[in-house]
N, C-alpha and C positions, 0 to 999 in steps of 0.2 A: 654185667649179667644179672639175670633175674635170679630173684631169692625164691626158690622152688618152695623153702619150708614155711616161708611167709606169704604164701600165696592165700591162704584161706582168711583173711583179715576182714575185720567189719566192713570195709570199703568194698571187698569182693563180695560177701554176703548181699550187699545191697545191690551190687551189679547182678548178682545171679536172679536176685527177686525181680528186678527191673527187667532182666533179659526174658525170664520166663514168661512174664505177663506181656511184655511188649511184642516179643517175636512170635508169640502164640497168636496173640490177637490180630498181628498183620499177616501171617500165614493163613488165617482162616477167613479174615476178610478178603485178603487178595485172592483166595481160592474162589470164595463165594461171589465176588466180583467178576470173576473170568480173568484176572489179570496174571493169576497161575494156574497152572493145573495141579493135580494131586502131586505129582513127584518135584514140581516146581516149589510147590509150598512148603514141602519137607525140607529141600536143598536150602531154599532161603532162609528157613528157621536154623538149620545147622551152622548156616554162614554167620547169620545175625548173633546168634548164642556165643560163637567163638569169637567174633569180633568185639562184643561188648564185655566178654570176660578177660579177654587178653589186653585189651587198650582203653576201653571205656565207651561211653554213650556218646560223645560227639563224633567218634570216627563211625558208629553205627547210623549217626543221623544222615551222614554224607550219602550211605548206600541208599537209604530211604528217600532222600531227595532225588537221586537218579532214578528210583524206581516209580515214584510218583510222576515226575516229568517225563520219564520215558513212556509209561502208559499212558498219559495225555497225549503224547507226541503220537503214538501209534495209532489212537483213536482219532485224532485230529483228521477230519474230511475223511473218515473212513468209508463211507459210502461210495464216494468218487475213487477211491483207491480200490475197493473191491471191484468197482465196475470196470476198472481197467485192468484187472485181474492181479493186480500187485500188492493187494491187501495181505497182512499176516492173517493166517488162519486162525480160527476161533478167538477173533478179536484181539489177537496178540497175545493170548494166554502163555505165558513163559514155563517150559519143561525144566527138567533138571538139568538138560544139556546148556539150554540157554543161560540159566543162572549160573552154573559153574564154568560156563565160557567166560562170562563177564566178571565173575567173582573170584576166580583162582589167582590171577596176579594181584588183586588189592588184598586177598588173604595172604599171600607171599610176604607182602610187605609189612602186613600186621603181625605177622609169625617172627619176622625179624625183628620188628620194633619191639615184641615183647621178650625176644630173647636179649637183644642189645639194643636198648632205646637211643634214639638218635634222630635229630631233624631229618637226616638224610633218607630215612625210611618212610618219614611222614611225607617228604616231597613225591617219593615213589608212589605211595598211596593215592596222593592227589592227584598225579599223572595218570594213573590207571583208571580212577573214576571218572577223570575228566574225558579220557578216552572213549569210556563206555557211553559217556552222555553226547560226546560230541558224534560219535558213529550214529546213535540212536537219533538225535535230532536231524542230522544231515541226512539222513536214509529217509526218515518217516516226513519231515517237513519237505524235505528238496524233491520227493515225489510229486508232489502238488504244485510243481514250478509249472507255468503256462508253456516253458519252452523245454524240449529235450535236453537231457543232460550230455556231457562230454565223457568219452572214457578216458580216464586219467593217464593212459600209457600212450595214445595218441592223438588225443584232443577231436576224435571224430564223434558226431552224433549218434548216440544210440537211444534205445526206449527207457522209458521212465523205468525204474527197479532193477535195471541192468547192474549187475556186480562190477564195481569200478567206476561207475558213474558219477559225476561231480556236476554241480550245479551252484551258482551265485547264491540261490535262496537257500539251497542245502549248506553251502559253506558259512553264510552268515547265522543259520540257525545253530550251526555247531560252536561257532565262537559265542553265541548266546548262551549256549548250554555250559561252556567253559568257564565263562563269568558268573553263572548261577551258582556252580560248585565253589568257585574262588571266593565267593562272597560269603556263602554258608561257612566254608571253613574259617575264613577270616572272623566272621561275627562269633564264632564259637570257640575261638582261640585254640585251634586244634593244636598247635605247636607253641605251648607256652613259654618254654625256655629259650628260644631263639627269637620270641617277640617281633615275629615278622609283620611287615607293615602289609596293608591292604594292596598296594602295588606289586609287592613281592609275592603275594600269595595267588593274586590275579594272574600274574607273568607265569609263575609255575605252573598254575593250571592251563593256561591259554597256550602255552608251548607245549607242555605235555599232551594236551587233548589234540590240538591241531597236528602234530608230529603223529601221535598214535592213529587218529582217524586218517590220514594221509598214507599210514603204512597200511590200514585194513584196506583202502581203496586200491593200492597197488596190488597187494595181496589178491584182493578180489578180482582184478583184472587179469591177471597173470595166472593164478590157479584156480581160484573158485569158479571161474567163469568157464572154464574148461573142465570142470569136474575133478581137480586134482587136490583139491582141500574143501573141506566142509566149512561152512559158517563158523561154527564152534570154534574150530582150528584156527581160523581167521582171526576171529575176536580174540582169544587167548592171546596169540603173538603180539597183536596190535596194542592191548591192553599192558603187556609186559615192555614194549617198545614205548608206549606214551610214559610208563612208569620211568623208565631209564633216561628218558629225555628229560623228564621233568627233574630229575636227580642232577643233569649236568646243567640245568639251568641253577639249580640252587647251589652249586659248586662254583660257580660263576658269579652269582651274586654276592 
């Protein structure tokens, strides 16, 4: 269990100063560059501060990697996507709903790690982040495919941007996104006690991300496409599913 009385140590003071500086700069820059609207900037600042105070800088860096790569994927061939009517509004500026939908599950694993440290929650965190990355990459890159996607529930061709649509390009992009998360997680030694190999970290991220993004597509086709669930609800459930899938792989390894 965490030692509450020993919380405000020298290390924690350093984290606090780094967090205040880092998260504030990123929130302001993200807002000014159009990646976040005002509410999204505030929500990202709160989540970032919580992560860095509870578990440290490396965990926050993974969120930032997802954010930067996600913004780049959103703006990839943006004019072409806008011409097709499938581009994100306001150049993909994230609101607080978008930030919380992708950030709540990772935050749950962060809080769990803070209360009771263990590699199992690290795996859950990696799976949740990988899911968010895989979903964003598959959606934003997949929409630029020259062929129409298939609806995941019946494999019929649908229009690009349809909820639950999958493509070979999007699937490949989602896997690349998982590999990016895995590489950064391993390079920063996010789990030092377990001494995971790069193969273990990448496998945890890949399985968690692919399972989570598949759940996202299934929920999108069954519920979101029919207006029974919002995109935020789908993202929340899928990132949690990805985290649990990553934990399952960790327990097997």
